[in-house]
PDB file of N, CA, C and O in Angstrom:
ATOM      1  N   MET A   1      -6.357   7.836  -2.944  1.00  0.00           N
ATOM      2  CA  MET A   1      -7.407   8.240  -3.863  1.00  0.00           C
ATOM      3  C   MET A   1      -7.004   9.511  -4.617  1.00  0.00           C
ATOM      4  O   MET A   1      -7.329   9.668  -5.794  1.00  0.00           O
ATOM      5  N   TYR A   2      -6.302  10.408  -3.939  1.00  0.00           N
ATOM      6  CA  TYR A   2      -5.853  11.662  -4.556  1.00  0.00           C
ATOM      7  C   TYR A   2      -5.104  11.378  -5.862  1.00  0.00           C
ATOM      8  O   TYR A   2      -5.428  11.950  -6.902  1.00  0.00           O
ATOM      9  N   GLN A   3      -4.121  10.509  -5.804  1.00  0.00           N
ATOM     10  CA  GLN A   3      -3.290  10.233  -6.975  1.00  0.00           C
ATOM     11  C   GLN A   3      -4.085   9.558  -8.081  1.00  0.00           C
ATOM     12  O   GLN A   3      -3.903   9.876  -9.257  1.00  0.00           O
ATOM     13  N   ARG A   4      -4.965   8.629  -7.717  1.00  0.00           N
ATOM     14  CA  ARG A   4      -5.788   7.935  -8.732  1.00  0.00           C
ATOM     15  C   ARG A   4      -6.701   8.916  -9.456  1.00  0.00           C
ATOM     16  O   ARG A   4      -6.834   8.859 -10.679  1.00  0.00           O
ATOM     17  N   ILE A   5      -7.333   9.819  -8.700  1.00  0.00           N
ATOM     18  CA  ILE A   5      -8.226  10.802  -9.317  1.00  0.00           C
ATOM     19  C   ILE A   5      -7.425  11.754 -10.204  1.00  0.00           C
ATOM     20  O   ILE A   5      -7.853  12.071 -11.314  1.00  0.00           O
ATOM     21  N   LYS A   6      -6.293  12.201  -9.733  1.00  0.00           N
ATOM     22  CA  LYS A   6      -5.447  13.105 -10.512  1.00  0.00           C
ATOM     23  C   LYS A   6      -5.042  12.463 -11.842  1.00  0.00           C
ATOM     24  O   LYS A   6      -5.149  13.093 -12.894  1.00  0.00           O
ATOM     25  N   GLU A   7      -4.588  11.236 -11.795  1.00  0.00           N
ATOM     26  CA  GLU A   7      -4.166  10.538 -13.021  1.00  0.00           C
ATOM     27  C   GLU A   7      -5.338  10.292 -13.961  1.00  0.00           C
ATOM     28  O   GLU A   7      -5.207  10.484 -15.170  1.00  0.00           O
ATOM     29  N   LYS A   8      -6.480   9.872 -13.426  1.00  0.00           N
ATOM     30  CA  LYS A   8      -7.643   9.570 -14.270  1.00  0.00           C
ATOM     31  C   LYS A   8      -8.202  10.847 -14.899  1.00  0.00           C
ATOM     32  O   LYS A   8      -8.630  10.832 -16.054  1.00  0.00           O
ATOM     33  N   LEU A   9      -8.201  11.953 -14.147  1.00  0.00           N
ATOM     34  CA  LEU A   9      -8.682  13.216 -14.707  1.00  0.00           C
ATOM     35  C   LEU A   9      -7.762  13.693 -15.827  1.00  0.00           C
ATOM     36  O   LEU A   9      -8.238  14.201 -16.843  1.00  0.00           O
ATOM     37  N   GLN A  10      -6.461  13.536 -15.655  1.00  0.00           N
ATOM     38  CA  GLN A  10      -5.520  13.914 -16.702  1.00  0.00           C
ATOM     39  C   GLN A  10      -5.708  13.024 -17.940  1.00  0.00           C
ATOM     40  O   GLN A  10      -5.505  13.478 -19.066  1.00  0.00           O
ATOM     41  N   GLU A  11      -6.085  11.789 -17.735  1.00  0.00           N
ATOM     42  CA  GLU A  11      -6.305  10.853 -18.847  1.00  0.00           C
ATOM     43  C   GLU A  11      -7.607  11.135 -19.596  1.00  0.00           C
ATOM     44  O   GLU A  11      -7.634  11.114 -20.826  1.00  0.00           O
ATOM     45  N   THR A  12      -8.693  11.399 -18.851  1.00  0.00           N
ATOM     46  CA  THR A  12     -10.015  11.512 -19.469  1.00  0.00           C
ATOM     47  C   THR A  12     -10.497  12.944 -19.658  1.00  0.00           C
ATOM     48  O   THR A  12     -11.326  13.208 -20.529  1.00  0.00           O
ATOM     49  N   GLY A  13      -9.980  13.882 -18.841  1.00  0.00           N
ATOM     50  CA  GLY A  13     -10.387  15.276 -18.938  1.00  0.00           C
ATOM     51  C   GLY A  13     -11.636  15.624 -18.155  1.00  0.00           C
ATOM     52  O   GLY A  13     -11.933  16.803 -17.959  1.00  0.00           O
ATOM     53  N   GLU A  14     -12.383  14.606 -17.696  1.00  0.00           N
ATOM     54  CA  GLU A  14     -13.636  14.850 -16.990  1.00  0.00           C
ATOM     55  C   GLU A  14     -13.972  13.637 -16.128  1.00  0.00           C
ATOM     56  O   GLU A  14     -13.880  12.495 -16.579  1.00  0.00           O
ATOM     57  N   LEU A  15     -14.363  13.901 -14.879  1.00  0.00           N
ATOM     58  CA  LEU A  15     -14.753  12.831 -13.955  1.00  0.00           C
ATOM     59  C   LEU A  15     -15.915  13.291 -13.092  1.00  0.00           C
ATOM     60  O   LEU A  15     -16.125  14.488 -12.895  1.00  0.00           O
ATOM     61  N   MET A  16     -16.649  12.346 -12.594  1.00  0.00           N
ATOM     62  CA  MET A  16     -17.637  12.571 -11.553  1.00  0.00           C
ATOM     63  C   MET A  16     -17.086  11.948 -10.282  1.00  0.00           C
ATOM     64  O   MET A  16     -16.456  10.891 -10.322  1.00  0.00           O
ATOM     65  N   ILE A  17     -17.328  12.613  -9.138  1.00  0.00           N
ATOM     66  CA  ILE A  17     -16.912  12.042  -7.862  1.00  0.00           C
ATOM     67  C   ILE A  17     -18.095  12.043  -6.902  1.00  0.00           C
ATOM     68  O   ILE A  17     -19.012  12.854  -7.029  1.00  0.00           O
ATOM     69  N   LEU A  18     -18.061  11.135  -5.952  1.00  0.00           N
ATOM     70  CA  LEU A  18     -19.028  11.076  -4.867  1.00  0.00           C
ATOM     71  C   LEU A  18     -18.245  11.182  -3.574  1.00  0.00           C
ATOM     72  O   LEU A  18     -17.402  10.334  -3.282  1.00  0.00           O
ATOM     73  N   THR A  19     -18.525  12.237  -2.786  1.00  0.00           N
ATOM     74  CA  THR A  19     -17.793  12.436  -1.538  1.00  0.00           C
ATOM     75  C   THR A  19     -18.410  11.593  -0.422  1.00  0.00           C
ATOM     76  O   THR A  19     -19.505  11.049  -0.568  1.00  0.00           O
ATOM     77  N   ASP A  20     -17.691  11.499   0.685  1.00  0.00           N
ATOM     78  CA  ASP A  20     -18.185  10.722   1.820  1.00  0.00           C
ATOM     79  C   ASP A  20     -19.426  11.347   2.460  1.00  0.00           C
ATOM     80  O   ASP A  20     -20.111  10.694   3.247  1.00  0.00           O
ATOM     81  N   SER A  21     -19.720  12.611   2.127  1.00  0.00           N
ATOM     82  CA  SER A  21     -20.940  13.254   2.635  1.00  0.00           C
ATOM     83  C   SER A  21     -22.102  13.132   1.648  1.00  0.00           C
ATOM     84  O   SER A  21     -23.169  13.700   1.878  1.00  0.00           O
ATOM     85  N   GLY A  22     -21.900  12.393   0.549  1.00  0.00           N
ATOM     86  CA  GLY A  22     -22.973  12.139  -0.408  1.00  0.00           C
ATOM     87  C   GLY A  22     -23.104  13.161  -1.520  1.00  0.00           C
ATOM     88  O   GLY A  22     -24.058  13.099  -2.294  1.00  0.00           O
ATOM     89  N   GLN A  23     -22.175  14.101  -1.624  1.00  0.00           N
ATOM     90  CA  GLN A  23     -22.241  15.103  -2.685  1.00  0.00           C
ATOM     91  C   GLN A  23     -21.592  14.581  -3.956  1.00  0.00           C
ATOM     92  O   GLN A  23     -20.503  14.007  -3.923  1.00  0.00           O
ATOM     93  N   GLU A  24     -22.272  14.787  -5.073  1.00  0.00           N
ATOM     94  CA  GLU A  24     -21.687  14.487  -6.380  1.00  0.00           C
ATOM     95  C   GLU A  24     -21.107  15.774  -6.940  1.00  0.00           C
ATOM     96  O   GLU A  24     -21.729  16.834  -6.866  1.00  0.00           O
ATOM     97  N   ARG A  25     -19.922  15.670  -7.496  1.00  0.00           N
ATOM     98  CA  ARG A  25     -19.261  16.815  -8.129  1.00  0.00           C
ATOM     99  C   ARG A  25     -18.719  16.382  -9.480  1.00  0.00           C
ATOM    100  O   ARG A  25     -18.251  15.256  -9.651  1.00  0.00           O
ATOM    101  N   GLU A  26     -18.793  17.294 -10.430  1.00  0.00           N
ATOM    102  CA  GLU A  26     -18.228  17.056 -11.753  1.00  0.00           C
ATOM    103  C   GLU A  26     -16.902  17.803 -11.832  1.00  0.00           C
ATOM    104  O   GLU A  26     -16.845  19.011 -11.604  1.00  0.00           O
ATOM    105  N   LEU A  27     -15.853  17.083 -12.153  1.00  0.00           N
ATOM    106  CA  LEU A  27     -14.521  17.675 -12.264  1.00  0.00           C
ATOM    107  C   LEU A  27     -14.111  17.736 -13.729  1.00  0.00           C
ATOM    108  O   LEU A  27     -14.318  16.787 -14.485  1.00  0.00           O
ATOM    109  N   HIS A  28     -13.532  18.857 -14.114  1.00  0.00           N
ATOM    110  CA  HIS A  28     -12.989  19.033 -15.464  1.00  0.00           C
ATOM    111  C   HIS A  28     -11.528  19.433 -15.324  1.00  0.00           C
ATOM    112  O   HIS A  28     -11.160  20.154 -14.396  1.00  0.00           O
ATOM    113  N   LEU A  29     -10.721  18.976 -16.223  1.00  0.00           N
ATOM    114  CA  LEU A  29      -9.297  19.263 -16.166  1.00  0.00           C
ATOM    115  C   LEU A  29      -9.028  20.772 -16.105  1.00  0.00           C
ATOM    116  O   LEU A  29      -8.092  21.207 -15.434  1.00  0.00           O
ATOM    117  N   HIS A  30      -9.836  21.562 -16.796  1.00  0.00           N
ATOM    118  CA  HIS A  30      -9.598  23.012 -16.861  1.00  0.00           C
ATOM    119  C   HIS A  30     -10.001  23.757 -15.592  1.00  0.00           C
ATOM    120  O   HIS A  30      -9.604  24.910 -15.424  1.00  0.00           O
ATOM    121  N   ASN A  31     -10.785  23.137 -14.678  1.00  0.00           N
ATOM    122  CA  ASN A  31     -11.206  23.877 -13.491  1.00  0.00           C
ATOM    123  C   ASN A  31     -10.763  23.245 -12.167  1.00  0.00           C
ATOM    124  O   ASN A  31     -11.259  23.620 -11.104  1.00  0.00           O
ATOM    125  N   VAL A  32      -9.838  22.295 -12.230  1.00  0.00           N
ATOM    126  CA  VAL A  32      -9.326  21.661 -11.015  1.00  0.00           C
ATOM    127  C   VAL A  32      -7.838  21.976 -10.872  1.00  0.00           C
ATOM    128  O   VAL A  32      -7.055  21.811 -11.807  1.00  0.00           O
ATOM    129  N   GLU A  33      -7.480  22.427  -9.697  1.00  0.00           N
ATOM    130  CA  GLU A  33      -6.076  22.678  -9.383  1.00  0.00           C
ATOM    131  C   GLU A  33      -5.698  21.759  -8.226  1.00  0.00           C
ATOM    132  O   GLU A  33      -6.249  21.871  -7.131  1.00  0.00           O
ATOM    133  N   PHE A  34      -4.765  20.859  -8.471  1.00  0.00           N
ATOM    134  CA  PHE A  34      -4.333  19.923  -7.446  1.00  0.00           C
ATOM    135  C   PHE A  34      -3.332  20.624  -6.537  1.00  0.00           C
ATOM    136  O   PHE A  34      -2.252  21.033  -6.965  1.00  0.00           O
ATOM    137  N   LYS A  35      -3.722  20.753  -5.267  1.00  0.00           N
ATOM    138  CA  LYS A  35      -2.895  21.407  -4.262  1.00  0.00           C
ATOM    139  C   LYS A  35      -2.079  20.334  -3.541  1.00  0.00           C
ATOM    140  O   LYS A  35      -1.928  19.212  -4.025  1.00  0.00           O
ATOM    141  N   GLU A  36      -1.571  20.702  -2.399  1.00  0.00           N
ATOM    142  CA  GLU A  36      -0.835  19.732  -1.594  1.00  0.00           C
ATOM    143  C   GLU A  36      -1.767  18.574  -1.237  1.00  0.00           C
ATOM    144  O   GLU A  36      -2.886  18.788  -0.771  1.00  0.00           O
ATOM    145  N   GLU A  37      -1.304  17.371  -1.457  1.00  0.00           N
ATOM    146  CA  GLU A  37      -2.125  16.187  -1.218  1.00  0.00           C
ATOM    147  C   GLU A  37      -2.699  16.223   0.189  1.00  0.00           C
ATOM    148  O   GLU A  37      -1.947  16.476   1.131  1.00  0.00           O
ATOM    149  N   PRO A  38      -3.973  15.987   0.378  1.00  0.00           N
ATOM    150  CA  PRO A  38      -4.982  15.428  -0.520  1.00  0.00           C
ATOM    151  C   PRO A  38      -5.968  16.462  -1.068  1.00  0.00           C
ATOM    152  O   PRO A  38      -7.072  16.087  -1.462  1.00  0.00           O
ATOM    153  N   ILE A  39      -5.615  17.730  -1.108  1.00  0.00           N
ATOM    154  CA  ILE A  39      -6.564  18.802  -1.427  1.00  0.00           C
ATOM    155  C   ILE A  39      -6.546  19.180  -2.912  1.00  0.00           C
ATOM    156  O   ILE A  39      -5.491  19.281  -3.538  1.00  0.00           O
ATOM    157  N   ALA A  40      -7.751  19.385  -3.449  1.00  0.00           N
ATOM    158  CA  ALA A  40      -7.912  19.922  -4.803  1.00  0.00           C
ATOM    159  C   ALA A  40      -8.848  21.118  -4.717  1.00  0.00           C
ATOM    160  O   ALA A  40      -9.827  21.100  -3.971  1.00  0.00           O
ATOM    161  N   LYS A  41      -8.543  22.147  -5.480  1.00  0.00           N
ATOM    162  CA  LYS A  41      -9.394  23.331  -5.575  1.00  0.00           C
ATOM    163  C   LYS A  41     -10.183  23.223  -6.868  1.00  0.00           C
ATOM    164  O   LYS A  41      -9.601  23.071  -7.942  1.00  0.00           O
ATOM    165  N   VAL A  42     -11.507  23.302  -6.772  1.00  0.00           N
ATOM    166  CA  VAL A  42     -12.382  23.180  -7.929  1.00  0.00           C
ATOM    167  C   VAL A  42     -13.114  24.497  -8.113  1.00  0.00           C
ATOM    168  O   VAL A  42     -13.862  24.923  -7.234  1.00  0.00           O
ATOM    169  N   GLU A  43     -12.902  25.141  -9.250  1.00  0.00           N
ATOM    170  CA  GLU A  43     -13.591  26.391  -9.580  1.00  0.00           C
ATOM    171  C   GLU A  43     -14.908  26.043 -10.263  1.00  0.00           C
ATOM    172  O   GLU A  43     -14.945  25.285 -11.232  1.00  0.00           O
ATOM    173  N   GLY A  44     -15.978  26.609  -9.739  1.00  0.00           N
ATOM    174  CA  GLY A  44     -17.288  26.340 -10.326  1.00  0.00           C
ATOM    175  C   GLY A  44     -18.126  27.588 -10.399  1.00  0.00           C
ATOM    176  O   GLY A  44     -17.665  28.677 -10.057  1.00  0.00           O
ATOM    177  N   GLY A  45     -19.352  27.436 -10.843  1.00  0.00           N
ATOM    178  CA  GLY A  45     -20.266  28.558 -10.969  1.00  0.00           C
ATOM    179  C   GLY A  45     -20.558  29.254  -9.652  1.00  0.00           C
ATOM    180  O   GLY A  45     -20.874  30.443  -9.633  1.00  0.00           O
ATOM    181  N   GLU A  46     -20.454  28.520  -8.548  1.00  0.00           N
ATOM    182  CA  GLU A  46     -20.722  29.089  -7.233  1.00  0.00           C
ATOM    183  C   GLU A  46     -19.444  29.517  -6.531  1.00  0.00           C
ATOM    184  O   GLU A  46     -19.474  29.782  -5.329  1.00  0.00           O
ATOM    185  N   GLY A  47     -18.331  29.592  -7.233  1.00  0.00           N
ATOM    186  CA  GLY A  47     -17.056  29.951  -6.629  1.00  0.00           C
ATOM    187  C   GLY A  47     -16.164  28.727  -6.463  1.00  0.00           C
ATOM    188  O   GLY A  47     -16.389  27.689  -7.085  1.00  0.00           O
ATOM    189  N   ALA A  48     -15.157  28.863  -5.621  1.00  0.00           N
ATOM    190  CA  ALA A  48     -14.182  27.791  -5.432  1.00  0.00           C
ATOM    191  C   ALA A  48     -14.626  26.837  -4.330  1.00  0.00           C
ATOM    192  O   ALA A  48     -15.200  27.247  -3.321  1.00  0.00           O
ATOM    193  N   HIS A  49     -14.351  25.567  -4.545  1.00  0.00           N
ATOM    194  CA  HIS A  49     -14.607  24.522  -3.558  1.00  0.00           C
ATOM    195  C   HIS A  49     -13.286  23.814  -3.299  1.00  0.00           C
ATOM    196  O   HIS A  49     -12.543  23.509  -4.232  1.00  0.00           O
ATOM    197  N   TRP A  50     -13.001  23.557  -2.046  1.00  0.00           N
ATOM    198  CA  TRP A  50     -11.802  22.830  -1.653  1.00  0.00           C
ATOM    199  C   TRP A  50     -12.248  21.435  -1.261  1.00  0.00           C
ATOM    200  O   TRP A  50     -13.069  21.276  -0.357  1.00  0.00           O
ATOM    201  N   ILE A  51     -11.716  20.421  -1.933  1.00  0.00           N
ATOM    202  CA  ILE A  51     -12.154  19.045  -1.704  1.00  0.00           C
ATOM    203  C   ILE A  51     -10.977  18.205  -1.245  1.00  0.00           C
ATOM    204  O   ILE A  51      -9.905  18.227  -1.849  1.00  0.00           O
ATOM    205  N   ASN A  52     -11.195  17.463  -0.166  1.00  0.00           N
ATOM    206  CA  ASN A  52     -10.219  16.478   0.286  1.00  0.00           C
ATOM    207  C   ASN A  52     -10.466  15.216  -0.541  1.00  0.00           C
ATOM    208  O   ASN A  52     -11.430  14.490  -0.298  1.00  0.00           O
ATOM    209  N   LEU A  53      -9.609  14.961  -1.501  1.00  0.00           N
ATOM    210  CA  LEU A  53      -9.832  13.841  -2.417  1.00  0.00           C
ATOM    211  C   LEU A  53      -9.682  12.484  -1.748  1.00  0.00           C
ATOM    212  O   LEU A  53     -10.117  11.477  -2.306  1.00  0.00           O
ATOM    213  N   ASN A  54      -9.088  12.434  -0.584  1.00  0.00           N
ATOM    214  CA  ASN A  54      -9.022  11.166   0.143  1.00  0.00           C
ATOM    215  C   ASN A  54     -10.354  10.820   0.797  1.00  0.00           C
ATOM    216  O   ASN A  54     -10.515   9.724   1.334  1.00  0.00           O
ATOM    217  N   LYS A  55     -11.319  11.758   0.754  1.00  0.00           N
ATOM    218  CA  LYS A  55     -12.654  11.496   1.285  1.00  0.00           C
ATOM    219  C   LYS A  55     -13.651  11.188   0.172  1.00  0.00           C
ATOM    220  O   LYS A  55     -14.860  11.188   0.403  1.00  0.00           O
ATOM    221  N   VAL A  56     -13.156  10.930  -1.015  1.00  0.00           N
ATOM    222  CA  VAL A  56     -14.011  10.542  -2.135  1.00  0.00           C
ATOM    223  C   VAL A  56     -14.305   9.050  -2.024  1.00  0.00           C
ATOM    224  O   VAL A  56     -13.393   8.229  -1.921  1.00  0.00           O
ATOM    225  N   GLU A  57     -15.583   8.717  -2.046  1.00  0.00           N
ATOM    226  CA  GLU A  57     -16.010   7.320  -1.938  1.00  0.00           C
ATOM    227  C   GLU A  57     -15.830   6.572  -3.258  1.00  0.00           C
ATOM    228  O   GLU A  57     -15.413   5.415  -3.278  1.00  0.00           O
ATOM    229  N   GLU A  58     -16.151   7.251  -4.355  1.00  0.00           N
ATOM    230  CA  GLU A  58     -15.999   6.625  -5.670  1.00  0.00           C
ATOM    231  C   GLU A  58     -15.901   7.709  -6.738  1.00  0.00           C
ATOM    232  O   GLU A  58     -16.256   8.866  -6.512  1.00  0.00           O
ATOM    233  N   TYR A  59     -15.415   7.309  -7.895  1.00  0.00           N
ATOM    234  CA  TYR A  59     -15.366   8.212  -9.046  1.00  0.00           C
ATOM    235  C   TYR A  59     -15.672   7.406 -10.295  1.00  0.00           C
ATOM    236  O   TYR A  59     -15.489   6.189 -10.327  1.00  0.00           O
ATOM    237  N   TRP A  60     -16.142   8.105 -11.332  1.00  0.00           N
ATOM    238  CA  TRP A  60     -16.465   7.448 -12.592  1.00  0.00           C
ATOM    239  C   TRP A  60     -16.310   8.452 -13.720  1.00  0.00           C
ATOM    240  O   TRP A  60     -16.296   9.664 -13.506  1.00  0.00           O
ATOM    241  N   ILE A  61     -16.196   7.923 -14.906  1.00  0.00           N
ATOM    242  CA  ILE A  61     -16.076   8.763 -16.097  1.00  0.00           C
ATOM    243  C   ILE A  61     -17.459   9.245 -16.484  1.00  0.00           C
ATOM    244  O   ILE A  61     -18.381   8.446 -16.649  1.00  0.00           O
ATOM    245  N   HIS A  62     -17.598  10.525 -16.625  1.00  0.00           N
ATOM    246  CA  HIS A  62     -18.885  11.127 -16.994  1.00  0.00           C
ATOM    247  C   HIS A  62     -19.050  11.007 -18.500  1.00  0.00           C
ATOM    248  O   HIS A  62     -18.256  11.551 -19.268  1.00  0.00           O
ATOM    249  N   GLN A  63     -20.086  10.291 -18.915  1.00  0.00           N
ATOM    250  CA  GLN A  63     -20.323  10.099 -20.351  1.00  0.00           C
ATOM    251  C   GLN A  63     -21.776  10.402 -20.674  1.00  0.00           C
ATOM    252  O   GLN A  63     -22.682  10.062 -19.913  1.00  0.00           O
ATOM    253  N   GLU A  64     -21.979  11.034 -21.791  1.00  0.00           N
ATOM    254  CA  GLU A  64     -23.337  11.298 -22.302  1.00  0.00           C
ATOM    255  C   GLU A  64     -23.698  10.159 -23.245  1.00  0.00           C
ATOM    256  O   GLU A  64     -22.875   9.723 -24.049  1.00  0.00           O
ATOM    257  N   PHE A  65     -24.926   9.685 -23.141  1.00  0.00           N
ATOM    258  CA  PHE A  65     -25.389   8.615 -24.042  1.00  0.00           C
ATOM    259  C   PHE A  65     -26.433   9.139 -24.989  1.00  0.00           C
ATOM    260  O   PHE A  65     -26.942   8.390 -25.822  1.00  0.00           O
TER     261      PHE A  65
END
């Protein structure tokens, strides 16, 4: 899942993810740093979050309608 999310984020610039604990997170290319697999560091308004991307249940492209 780590590699798929990394490639899709680089392609689209923005993704939504759902973790195995039920949390939704919005990822942007400018605030995600891919660390040693499977970890990504996400900088947000509340500080940094470390996410195990192999624990992501699903991801989708965030689009406004």
